[in-house]
Biopython code that builds the backbone (N, CA, C, O; Angstrom):
import numpy as np
from Bio.PDB.StructureBuilder import StructureBuilder

atoms = [
    (1, "MET", "N", (-5.059, -14.328, -9.031)),
    (1, "MET", "CA", (-5.996, -13.259, -8.986)),
    (1, "MET", "C", (-5.513, -12.473, -9.142)),
    (1, "MET", "O", (-5.424, -11.874, -10.213)),
    (2, "GLY", "N", (-4.811, -12.072, -7.659)),
    (2, "GLY", "CA", (-4.273, -10.682, -7.181)),
    (2, "GLY", "C", (-5.091, -9.669, -6.373)),
    (2, "GLY", "O", (-6.116, -9.797, -5.703)),
    (3, "VAL", "N", (-3.993, -8.203, -6.765)),
    (3, "VAL", "CA", (-4.391, -7.203, -5.877)),
    (3, "VAL", "C", (-6.228, -6.884, -6.525)),
    (3, "VAL", "O", (-7.280, -6.511, -6.006)),
    (4, "ALA", "N", (-5.774, -7.293, -7.915)),
    (4, "ALA", "CA", (-7.077, -6.585, -8.926)),
    (4, "ALA", "C", (-8.516, -7.219, -8.743)),
    (4, "ALA", "O", (-9.549, -6.896, -9.330)),
    (5, "GLY", "N", (-8.342, -8.142, -7.845)),
    (5, "GLY", "CA", (-9.620, -8.891, -7.518)),
    (5, "GLY", "C", (-9.904, -8.337, -6.154)),
    (5, "GLY", "O", (-10.378, -9.093, -5.307)),
    (6, "CYS", "N", (-9.683, -7.221, -5.899)),
    (6, "CYS", "CA", (-10.463, -6.399, -4.556)),
    (6, "CYS", "C", (-11.326, -5.286, -5.419)),
    (6, "CYS", "O", (-12.118, -4.547, -4.834)),
    (7, "ILE", "N", (-11.135, -5.217, -6.757)),
    (7, "ILE", "CA", (-10.975, -3.704, -7.375)),
    (7, "ILE", "C", (-12.094, -3.966, -8.680)),
    (7, "ILE", "O", (-12.012, -4.601, -9.731)),
    (8, "GLN", "N", (-12.966, -3.295, -8.163)),
    (8, "GLN", "CA", (-14.218, -2.887, -9.124)),
    (8, "GLN", "C", (-14.259, -1.877, -9.901)),
    (8, "GLN", "O", (-13.452, -0.975, -9.678)),
    (9, "LYS", "N", (-15.020, -1.769, -10.806)),
    (9, "LYS", "CA", (-15.418, -0.232, -11.428)),
    (9, "LYS", "C", (-16.640, -0.018, -12.081)),
    (9, "LYS", "O", (-16.973, -0.520, -13.154)),
    (10, "THR", "N", (-17.339, 0.808, -11.333)),
    (10, "THR", "CA", (-18.554, 1.469, -11.595)),
    (10, "THR", "C", (-18.760, 1.526, -13.179)),
    (10, "THR", "O", (-17.918, 1.454, -14.075)),
    (11, "LEU", "N", (-20.641, 1.732, -13.258)),
    (11, "LEU", "CA", (-20.235, 2.453, -14.897)),
    (11, "LEU", "C", (-20.382, 3.965, -14.421)),
    (11, "LEU", "O", (-20.413, 4.772, -15.351)),
    (12, "ASP", "N", (-20.442, 4.291, -13.623)),
    (12, "ASP", "CA", (-20.016, 6.206, -13.706)),
    (12, "ASP", "C", (-18.324, 6.478, -12.835)),
    (12, "ASP", "O", (-18.096, 7.252, -11.906)),
    (13, "GLY", "N", (-17.351, 5.536, -13.544)),
    (13, "GLY", "CA", (-16.078, 5.480, -13.090)),
    (13, "GLY", "C", (-15.628, 5.081, -11.972)),
    (13, "GLY", "O", (-14.582, 4.439, -11.865)),
    (14, "THR", "N", (-16.351, 5.408, -11.033)),
    (14, "THR", "CA", (-16.063, 5.343, -9.462)),
    (14, "THR", "C", (-15.191, 3.553, -8.968)),
    (14, "THR", "O", (-15.783, 2.506, -9.233)),
    (15, "VAL", "N", (-14.130, 3.548, -8.433)),
    (15, "VAL", "CA", (-13.418, 2.702, -8.372)),
    (15, "VAL", "C", (-13.985, 2.046, -7.058)),
    (15, "VAL", "O", (-14.729, 2.795, -6.425)),
    (16, "LEU", "N", (-13.742, 0.562, -6.424)),
    (16, "LEU", "CA", (-14.659, 0.319, -5.648)),
    (16, "LEU", "C", (-13.619, -0.701, -4.968)),
    (16, "LEU", "O", (-12.991, -1.371, -5.788)),
    (17, "ILE", "N", (-13.328, -0.936, -3.624)),
    (17, "ILE", "CA", (-12.207, -1.756, -3.126)),
    (17, "ILE", "C", (-12.284, -1.852, -2.234)),
    (17, "ILE", "O", (-12.230, -0.834, -1.544)),
    (18, "GLU", "N", (-12.503, -3.424, -1.476)),
    (18, "GLU", "CA", (-12.447, -4.272, -0.771)),
    (18, "GLU", "C", (-11.638, -4.311, 0.348)),
    (18, "GLU", "O", (-11.184, -5.455, 0.362)),
    (19, "ILE", "N", (-11.105, -3.556, 1.509)),
    (19, "ILE", "CA", (-10.821, -3.319, 2.334)),
    (19, "ILE", "C", (-10.404, -4.238, 3.437)),
    (19, "ILE", "O", (-11.375, -4.986, 3.556)),
    (20, "GLU", "N", (-9.395, -4.640, 4.410)),
    (20, "GLU", "CA", (-9.569, -5.300, 5.632)),
    (20, "GLU", "C", (-8.703, -4.520, 6.374)),
    (20, "GLU", "O", (-7.567, -4.421, 5.911)),
    (21, "VAL", "N", (-8.979, -3.858, 7.554)),
    (21, "VAL", "CA", (-8.568, -2.528, 8.296)),
    (21, "VAL", "C", (-8.008, -2.975, 9.793)),
    (21, "VAL", "O", (-8.553, -3.875, 10.432)),
    (22, "GLN", "N", (-6.921, -2.282, 10.246)),
    (22, "GLN", "CA", (-6.050, -3.088, 10.960)),
    (22, "GLN", "C", (-6.270, -1.601, 12.053)),
    (22, "GLN", "O", (-5.556, -0.634, 11.786)),
    (23, "PRO", "N", (-7.144, -1.498, 13.108)),
    (23, "PRO", "CA", (-6.963, -0.202, 13.459)),
    (23, "PRO", "C", (-5.786, -0.469, 14.770)),
    (23, "PRO", "O", (-5.270, -1.560, 15.013)),
    (24, "GLY", "N", (-5.521, 0.833, 15.527)),
    (24, "GLY", "CA", (-4.626, 1.033, 16.563)),
    (24, "GLY", "C", (-3.085, 0.268, 16.286)),
    (24, "GLY", "O", (-2.458, -0.269, 17.200)),
    (25, "ALA", "N", (-2.616, 0.323, 14.889)),
    (25, "ALA", "CA", (-1.604, -0.066, 14.749)),
    (25, "ALA", "C", (-0.163, 0.336, 14.665)),
    (25, "ALA", "O", (-0.228, 1.543, 14.434)),
    (26, "SER", "N", (1.048, 0.015, 14.721)),
    (26, "SER", "CA", (1.804, 0.382, 15.167)),
    (26, "SER", "C", (2.673, 1.597, 13.943)),
    (26, "SER", "O", (3.704, 2.268, 13.901)),
    (27, "ARG", "N", (1.318, 1.270, 12.983)),
    (27, "ARG", "CA", (2.072, 1.620, 11.509)),
    (27, "ARG", "C", (0.781, 1.971, 10.467)),
    (27, "ARG", "O", (-0.203, 1.237, 10.384)),
    (28, "GLN", "N", (0.918, 2.970, 9.842)),
    (28, "GLN", "CA", (0.098, 3.373, 9.009)),
    (28, "GLN", "C", (0.458, 3.132, 7.333)),
    (28, "GLN", "O", (1.415, 3.548, 6.682)),
    (29, "GLY", "N", (-0.606, 2.365, 6.958)),
    (29, "GLY", "CA", (-0.163, 2.292, 5.232)),
    (29, "GLY", "C", (-1.143, 1.112, 5.205)),
    (29, "GLY", "O", (-2.001, 0.804, 6.032)),
    (30, "ILE", "N", (-0.653, 0.278, 3.541)),
    (30, "ILE", "CA", (-1.180, -0.718, 2.689)),
    (30, "ILE", "C", (-0.384, -1.889, 3.102)),
    (30, "ILE", "O", (0.612, -1.911, 2.378)),
    (31, "ILE", "N", (-0.372, -2.632, 3.733)),
    (31, "ILE", "CA", (0.701, -3.406, 4.337)),
    (31, "ILE", "C", (0.295, -5.371, 3.807)),
    (31, "ILE", "O", (0.540, -6.470, 4.305)),
    (32, "GLY", "N", (-0.297, -4.953, 2.779)),
    (32, "GLY", "CA", (-0.443, -6.373, 2.066)),
    (32, "GLY", "C", (-1.891, -6.828, 1.502)),
    (32, "GLY", "O", (-2.909, -6.399, 2.046)),
    (33, "TYR", "N", (-1.934, -7.419, 0.759)),
    (33, "TYR", "CA", (-2.938, -8.492, 0.204)),
    (33, "TYR", "C", (-3.498, -9.671, 0.790)),
    (33, "TYR", "O", (-2.736, -10.627, 0.643)),
    (34, "ASN", "N", (-4.250, -9.870, 1.224)),
    (34, "ASN", "CA", (-5.107, -11.089, 2.163)),
    (34, "ASN", "C", (-6.207, -11.438, 1.067)),
    (34, "ASN", "O", (-7.321, -11.106, 0.662)),
    (35, "GLU", "N", (-4.693, -12.722, 0.764)),
    (35, "GLU", "CA", (-5.650, -13.670, -0.624)),
    (35, "GLU", "C", (-6.673, -14.558, -0.475)),
    (35, "GLU", "O", (-7.462, -14.903, -1.355)),
    (36, "TRP", "N", (-6.632, -15.005, 0.919)),
    (36, "TRP", "CA", (-7.563, -15.925, 1.802)),
    (36, "TRP", "C", (-9.224, -15.183, 1.745)),
    (36, "TRP", "O", (-10.291, -15.663, 1.363)),
    (37, "ARG", "N", (-8.857, -13.725, 2.344)),
    (37, "ARG", "CA", (-9.964, -12.917, 1.911)),
    (37, "ARG", "C", (-10.285, -12.200, 1.252)),
    (37, "ARG", "O", (-11.304, -11.555, 1.497)),
    (38, "GLY", "N", (-9.498, -11.984, 0.037)),
    (38, "GLY", "CA", (-9.545, -11.361, -1.799)),
    (38, "GLY", "C", (-9.318, -9.704, -0.781)),
    (38, "GLY", "O", (-9.832, -8.768, -1.394)),
    (39, "ARG", "N", (-9.028, -9.512, -0.177)),
    (39, "ARG", "CA", (-9.135, -7.612, 0.413)),
    (39, "ARG", "C", (-7.607, -7.563, 0.530)),
    (39, "ARG", "O", (-6.759, -8.336, 0.976)),
    (40, "LEU", "N", (-7.590, -6.445, 0.001)),
    (40, "LEU", "CA", (-6.270, -5.575, 0.736)),
    (40, "LEU", "C", (-5.930, -5.153, 1.938)),
    (40, "LEU", "O", (-6.931, -4.617, 2.414)),
    (41, "GLN", "N", (-5.206, -5.116, 2.551)),
    (41, "GLN", "CA", (-4.748, -4.663, 4.561)),
    (41, "GLN", "C", (-4.710, -3.520, 4.140)),
    (41, "GLN", "O", (-4.336, -3.233, 3.003)),
    (42, "VAL", "N", (-5.094, -2.702, 5.004)),
    (42, "VAL", "CA", (-4.818, -1.148, 5.812)),
    (42, "VAL", "C", (-4.439, -1.256, 7.177)),
    (42, "VAL", "O", (-5.057, -1.971, 7.966)),
    (43, "ALA", "N", (-3.476, -0.596, 7.477)),
    (43, "ALA", "CA", (-3.007, -0.481, 9.008)),
    (43, "ALA", "C", (-3.149, 1.247, 9.773)),
    (43, "ALA", "O", (-2.266, 2.085, 9.591)),
    (44, "VAL", "N", (-4.174, 1.477, 10.460)),
    (44, "VAL", "CA", (-3.767, 2.666, 10.646)),
    (44, "VAL", "C", (-3.695, 2.774, 12.153)),
    (44, "VAL", "O", (-4.138, 1.804, 12.769)),
    (45, "MET", "N", (-3.245, 3.721, 12.806)),
    (45, "MET", "CA", (-3.016, 4.012, 14.198)),
    (45, "MET", "C", (-4.083, 4.260, 14.941)),
    (45, "MET", "O", (-4.187, 4.061, 16.151)),
    (46, "ALA", "N", (-5.058, 4.795, 14.056)),
    (46, "ALA", "CA", (-6.261, 5.370, 15.062)),
    (46, "ALA", "C", (-6.975, 4.262, 15.793)),
    (46, "ALA", "O", (-6.733, 3.110, 15.432)),
    (47, "GLU", "N", (-7.768, 4.457, 16.709)),
    (47, "GLU", "CA", (-8.396, 3.186, 17.475)),
    (47, "GLU", "C", (-9.852, 3.554, 16.487)),
    (47, "GLU", "O", (-10.247, 4.442, 15.731)),
    (48, "ALA", "N", (-10.390, 2.061, 17.129)),
    (48, "ALA", "CA", (-11.852, 1.679, 15.934)),
    (48, "ALA", "C", (-12.912, 2.860, 16.865)),
    (48, "ALA", "O", (-13.835, 2.207, 17.352)),
    (49, "GLN", "N", (-13.009, 4.076, 17.163)),
    (49, "GLN", "CA", (-14.125, 4.618, 17.996)),
    (49, "GLN", "C", (-14.363, 6.504, 17.615)),
    (49, "GLN", "O", (-13.689, 7.530, 17.525)),
    (50, "LYS", "N", (-15.599, 6.097, 17.508)),
    (50, "LYS", "CA", (-16.535, 7.098, 16.858)),
    (50, "LYS", "C", (-15.916, 7.812, 15.150)),
    (50, "LYS", "O", (-15.924, 9.015, 14.889)),
    (51, "GLY", "N", (-15.464, 6.784, 14.264)),
    (51, "GLY", "CA", (-15.144, 6.772, 12.843)),
    (51, "GLY", "C", (-13.473, 7.564, 12.902)),
    (51, "GLY", "O", (-13.315, 8.483, 12.099)),
    (52, "LYS", "N", (-12.751, 7.349, 13.461)),
    (52, "LYS", "CA", (-11.132, 8.137, 13.358)),
    (52, "LYS", "C", (-10.439, 6.982, 12.921)),
    (52, "LYS", "O", (-9.369, 7.155, 12.338)),
    (53, "ALA", "N", (-11.054, 5.314, 13.183)),
    (53, "ALA", "CA", (-10.668, 4.305, 11.833)),
    (53, "ALA", "C", (-10.821, 4.979, 10.876)),
    (53, "ALA", "O", (-9.852, 5.618, 10.466)),
    (54, "ASN", "N", (-11.996, 5.058, 10.248)),
    (54, "ASN", "CA", (-12.569, 5.569, 9.140)),
    (54, "ASN", "C", (-11.624, 6.340, 8.816)),
    (54, "ASN", "O", (-10.737, 5.922, 8.072)),
    (55, "HIS", "N", (-11.609, 7.692, 9.328)),
    (55, "HIS", "CA", (-10.913, 8.926, 8.572)),
    (55, "HIS", "C", (-9.686, 8.623, 8.421)),
    (55, "HIS", "O", (-9.348, 8.755, 7.245)),
    (56, "ALA", "N", (-8.634, 8.174, 9.286)),
    (56, "ALA", "CA", (-8.001, 7.548, 9.258)),
    (56, "ALA", "C", (-7.552, 6.995, 8.155)),
    (56, "ALA", "O", (-6.450, 7.073, 7.612)),
    (57, "VAL", "N", (-8.825, 6.245, 7.783)),
    (57, "VAL", "CA", (-7.813, 5.139, 6.020)),
    (57, "VAL", "C", (-8.006, 5.477, 5.251)),
    (57, "VAL", "O", (-7.544, 4.965, 4.232)),
    (58, "CYS", "N", (-8.945, 6.741, 5.194)),
    (58, "CYS", "CA", (-9.478, 7.450, 3.774)),
    (58, "CYS", "C", (-8.442, 8.380, 3.909)),
    (58, "CYS", "O", (-8.201, 8.949, 2.845)),
    (59, "ASN", "N", (-7.695, 8.755, 4.923)),
    (59, "ASN", "CA", (-6.325, 10.019, 4.582)),
    (59, "ASN", "C", (-5.062, 8.425, 4.041)),
    (59, "ASN", "O", (-4.650, 8.179, 2.907)),
    (60, "VAL", "N", (-4.870, 7.911, 4.911)),
    (60, "VAL", "CA", (-3.816, 7.130, 4.143)),
    (60, "VAL", "C", (-3.992, 6.511, 2.970)),
    (60, "VAL", "O", (-2.965, 6.019, 2.503)),
    (61, "LEU", "N", (-5.386, 6.328, 2.088)),
    (61, "LEU", "CA", (-5.657, 5.659, 0.966)),
    (61, "LEU", "C", (-5.556, 6.888, -0.043)),
    (61, "LEU", "O", (-5.484, 6.746, -1.264)),
    (62, "SER", "N", (-5.559, 8.204, 0.672)),
    (62, "SER", "CA", (-5.914, 9.498, -0.280)),
    (62, "SER", "C", (-4.252, 9.881, -0.620)),
    (62, "SER", "O", (-3.782, 10.465, -1.597)),
    (63, "THR", "N", (-3.632, 9.356, 0.487)),
    (63, "THR", "CA", (-1.822, 9.819, 0.570)),
    (63, "THR", "C", (-1.418, 9.144, -0.632)),
    (63, "THR", "O", (-1.060, 9.664, -1.689)),
    (64, "GLN", "N", (-1.504, 8.082, -0.386)),
    (64, "GLN", "CA", (-0.928, 7.057, -1.348)),
    (64, "GLN", "C", (-1.605, 6.175, -2.603)),
    (64, "GLN", "O", (-1.095, 5.159, -3.077)),
    (65, "LEU", "N", (-3.254, 6.973, -3.170)),
    (65, "LEU", "CA", (-3.172, 6.794, -4.275)),
    (65, "LEU", "C", (-4.288, 8.212, -5.022)),
    (65, "LEU", "O", (-4.830, 8.094, -6.121)),
    (66, "GLY", "N", (-4.414, 9.380, -4.187)),
    (66, "GLY", "CA", (-4.874, 10.206, -4.583)),
    (66, "GLY", "C", (-6.256, 9.886, -4.460)),
    (66, "GLY", "O", (-6.791, 8.901, -3.951)),
    (67, "GLY", "N", (-6.950, 11.324, -5.254)),
    (67, "GLY", "CA", (-8.751, 11.382, -5.517)),
    (67, "GLY", "C", (-9.385, 11.079, -4.498)),
    (67, "GLY", "O", (-8.793, 10.550, -3.557)),
    (68, "GLU", "N", (-10.378, 11.272, -4.461)),
    (68, "GLU", "CA", (-11.616, 11.627, -3.371)),
    (68, "GLU", "C", (-11.913, 10.097, -2.672)),
    (68, "GLU", "O", (-12.569, 9.244, -3.269)),
    (69, "ILE", "N", (-11.594, 9.979, -1.928)),
    (69, "ILE", "CA", (-12.385, 8.418, -1.465)),
    (69, "ILE", "C", (-13.118, 8.548, 0.093)),
    (69, "ILE", "O", (-12.962, 9.363, 1.002)),
    (70, "SER", "N", (-13.947, 7.401, -0.052)),
    (70, "SER", "CA", (-14.833, 7.832, 0.986)),
    (70, "SER", "C", (-15.140, 6.253, 1.458)),
    (70, "SER", "O", (-14.835, 5.506, 0.528)),
    (71, "VAL", "N", (-15.657, 5.503, 2.634)),
    (71, "VAL", "CA", (-15.997, 4.433, 2.949)),
    (71, "VAL", "C", (-17.647, 4.437, 2.496)),
    (71, "VAL", "O", (-18.463, 5.254, 2.921)),
    (72, "VAL", "N", (-17.984, 3.188, 1.406)),
    (72, "VAL", "CA", (-19.362, 3.049, 1.143)),
    (72, "VAL", "C", (-19.759, 1.942, 2.341)),
    (72, "VAL", "O", (-20.830, 2.170, 2.905)),
    (73, "SER", "N", (-19.015, 0.785, 2.780)),
    (73, "SER", "CA", (-19.819, -0.031, 3.441)),
    (73, "SER", "C", (-18.965, -0.257, 4.670)),
    (73, "SER", "O", (-17.899, 0.318, 4.887)),
    (74, "GLY", "N", (-19.548, -1.163, 5.461)),
    (74, "GLY", "CA", (-18.293, -1.173, 6.908)),
    (74, "GLY", "C", (-18.529, -0.791, 7.610)),
    (74, "GLY", "O", (-18.593, -1.623, 8.514)),
    (75, "HIS", "N", (-18.875, 0.539, 8.052)),
    (75, "HIS", "CA", (-18.744, 1.571, 8.624)),
    (75, "HIS", "C", (-18.274, 1.660, 10.494)),
    (75, "HIS", "O", (-17.785, 2.564, 11.171)),
    (76, "THR", "N", (-18.818, -0.081, 10.891)),
    (76, "THR", "CA", (-18.154, -0.267, 12.128)),
    (76, "THR", "C", (-17.464, -1.932, 12.061)),
    (76, "THR", "O", (-17.284, -2.549, 13.110)),
    (77, "SER", "N", (-17.211, -2.377, 11.071)),
    (77, "SER", "CA", (-16.854, -3.324, 10.873)),
    (77, "SER", "C", (-15.505, -3.077, 10.196)),
    (77, "SER", "O", (-15.157, -2.111, 9.517)),
    (78, "ARG", "N", (-14.596, -4.554, 10.659)),
    (78, "ARG", "CA", (-12.790, -4.199, 9.596)),
    (78, "ARG", "C", (-12.656, -4.614, 8.255)),
    (78, "ARG", "O", (-11.658, -4.473, 7.548)),
    (79, "MET", "N", (-13.679, -5.109, 7.970)),
    (79, "MET", "CA", (-14.442, -5.082, 6.865)),
    (79, "MET", "C", (-14.743, -4.375, 5.853)),
    (79, "MET", "O", (-15.959, -4.448, 5.680)),
    (80, "LYS", "N", (-14.230, -3.704, 5.068)),
    (80, "LYS", "CA", (-14.745, -2.210, 4.520)),
    (80, "LYS", "C", (-14.917, -2.374, 2.831)),
    (80, "LYS", "O", (-14.476, -3.397, 2.306)),
    (81, "LYS", "N", (-15.521, -1.410, 2.069)),
    (81, "LYS", "CA", (-15.389, -0.732, 0.530)),
    (81, "LYS", "C", (-15.220, 0.494, 0.769)),
    (81, "LYS", "O", (-15.488, 1.326, 1.636)),
    (82, "ILE", "N", (-14.724, 0.412, -0.185)),
    (82, "ILE", "CA", (-13.799, 2.157, -0.097)),
    (82, "ILE", "C", (-14.203, 2.227, -1.956)),
    (82, "ILE", "O", (-14.175, 1.459, -2.917)),
    (83, "SER", "N", (-14.629, 3.907, -1.616)),
    (83, "SER", "CA", (-14.813, 4.558, -2.837)),
    (83, "SER", "C", (-13.670, 5.180, -3.465)),
    (83, "SER", "O", (-13.044, 6.019, -2.818)),
    (84, "ILE", "N", (-13.342, 4.904, -4.549)),
    (84, "ILE", "CA", (-12.121, 6.031, -5.001)),
    (84, "ILE", "C", (-12.876, 6.851, -6.089)),
    (84, "ILE", "O", (-13.507, 6.165, -6.893)),
    (85, "ARG", "N", (-12.928, 8.450, -6.283)),
    (85, "ARG", "CA", (-13.324, 8.684, -7.425)),
    (85, "ARG", "C", (-12.330, 9.898, -7.995)),
    (85, "ARG", "O", (-11.865, 10.718, -7.203)),
    (86, "GLN", "N", (-12.153, 9.933, -8.861)),
    (86, "GLN", "CA", (-10.627, 10.978, -9.861)),
    (86, "GLN", "C", (-9.853, 9.939, -10.256)),
    (86, "GLN", "O", (-9.265, 10.038, -11.334)),
    (87, "VAL", "N", (-9.777, 9.309, -9.832)),
    (87, "VAL", "CA", (-8.169, 8.270, -9.703)),
    (87, "VAL", "C", (-8.833, 6.933, -10.954)),
    (87, "VAL", "O", (-9.896, 6.353, -10.734)),
    (88, "ASP", "N", (-7.766, 6.578, -12.507)),
    (88, "ASP", "CA", (-8.233, 6.295, -13.458)),
    (88, "ASP", "C", (-7.788, 4.466, -12.684)),
    (88, "ASP", "O", (-6.741, 4.364, -12.045)),
    (89, "ILE", "N", (-8.699, 3.238, -12.867)),
    (89, "ILE", "CA", (-8.156, 2.120, -12.287)),
    (89, "ILE", "C", (-7.219, 1.588, -12.734)),
    (89, "ILE", "O", (-6.587, 0.983, -11.868)),
    (90, "GLU", "N", (-6.553, 1.482, -14.335)),
    (90, "GLU", "CA", (-5.459, 0.992, -14.133)),
    (90, "GLU", "C", (-4.410, 1.510, -13.071)),
    (90, "GLU", "O", (-4.053, 0.781, -12.146)),
    (91, "LYS", "N", (-3.861, 2.977, -13.259)),
    (91, "LYS", "CA", (-3.190, 3.884, -11.986)),
    (91, "LYS", "C", (-3.345, 3.240, -10.944)),
    (91, "LYS", "O", (-2.369, 2.867, -10.293)),
    (92, "ILE", "N", (-4.884, 2.918, -10.488)),
    (92, "ILE", "CA", (-4.929, 2.151, -9.325)),
    (92, "ILE", "C", (-4.321, 0.671, -8.586)),
    (92, "ILE", "O", (-3.938, 0.226, -7.504)),
    (93, "ILE", "N", (-4.539, 0.288, -10.017)),
    (93, "ILE", "CA", (-4.038, -1.277, -9.253)),
    (93, "ILE", "C", (-2.482, -1.683, -9.628)),
    (93, "ILE", "O", (-1.945, -2.760, -9.371)),
    (94, "SER", "N", (-1.697, -0.168, -10.528)),
    (94, "SER", "CA", (0.031, -0.922, -10.187)),
    (94, "SER", "C", (0.112, -0.008, -9.021)),
    (94, "SER", "O", (0.881, -0.442, -8.163)),
    (95, "LYS", "N", (-0.414, 1.058, -8.745)),
    (95, "LYS", "CA", (0.223, 1.072, -7.457)),
    (95, "LYS", "C", (-0.654, 0.484, -6.221)),
    (95, "LYS", "O", (-0.187, 1.074, -5.247)),
    (96, "LEU", "N", (-0.996, 0.199, -6.069)),
    (96, "LEU", "CA", (-1.412, -1.361, -5.108)),
    (96, "LEU", "C", (-0.377, -2.322, -5.436)),
    (96, "LEU", "O", (0.432, -2.966, -4.768)),
    (97, "GLU", "N", (-0.633, -2.228, -6.589)),
    (97, "GLU", "CA", (0.460, -3.977, -6.733)),
    (97, "GLU", "C", (1.795, -3.788, -5.997)),
    (97, "GLU", "O", (2.211, -4.570, -5.142)),
    (98, "GLU", "N", (2.684, -2.223, -6.575)),
    (98, "GLU", "CA", (3.579, -2.128, -5.744)),
    (98, "GLU", "C", (4.319, -1.842, -4.265)),
    (98, "GLU", "O", (5.440, -1.998, -3.783)),
    (99, "PHE", "N", (2.801, -1.244, -3.768)),
    (99, "PHE", "CA", (3.055, -1.243, -1.835)),
    (99, "PHE", "C", (2.794, -2.967, -2.067)),
    (99, "PHE", "O", (3.410, -3.529, -1.162)),
    (100, "VAL", "N", (2.479, -3.434, -2.471)),
    (100, "VAL", "CA", (1.933, -5.120, -1.493)),
    (100, "VAL", "C", (3.144, -6.207, -2.333)),
    (100, "VAL", "O", (3.321, -7.258, -1.717)),
    (101, "GLU", "N", (3.913, -6.069, -3.552)),
    (101, "GLU", "CA", (5.838, -6.477, -3.801)),
    (101, "GLU", "C", (6.232, -5.619, -3.185)),
    (101, "GLU", "O", (7.306, -5.772, -3.766)),
    (102, "SER", "N", (6.552, -4.283, -2.105)),
    (102, "SER", "CA", (7.306, -3.598, -1.281)),
    (102, "SER", "C", (7.297, -4.391, 0.160)),
    (102, "SER", "O", (8.235, -4.508, 0.948)),
    (103, "ASN", "N", (6.044, -4.868, 0.262)),
    (103, "ASN", "CA", (5.617, -5.372, 1.757)),
    (103, "ASN", "C", (5.765, -6.475, 1.834)),
    (103, "ASN", "O", (5.502, -7.061, 2.884)),
]
sb = StructureBuilder()
sb.init_structure("model")
sb.init_model(0)
sb.init_chain("A")
sb.init_seg("    ")
for serial, (resi, resn, name, xyz) in enumerate(atoms, 1):
    if name == "N":
        sb.init_residue(resn, " ", resi, " ")
    sb.init_atom(name, np.array(xyz, "f"), 0.0, 1.0, " ", f" {name:<3s}", serial, name[0])
structure = sb.get_structure()
């Protein structure tokens, strides 16, 4: 199924992505796709304290995918659901496939 398996589109056009966050990493960005968990892997340098990692995740994804990004669920967990507004789902899938293939 690949990257498209962790992406959903809601009725109002918002795109939801299931991600797994690696806080305190030495680099930031989309680092792959975990097929076993069916989640996109995102690494951030920020520590998981007082929402710093959540903020960093939103910044990383916004930079790489565009749109308005927010954490929908999993605020205190490494497993999160992210919403992206104002970006087409096909564009997101194609960008994510490029990131995963290049890593």
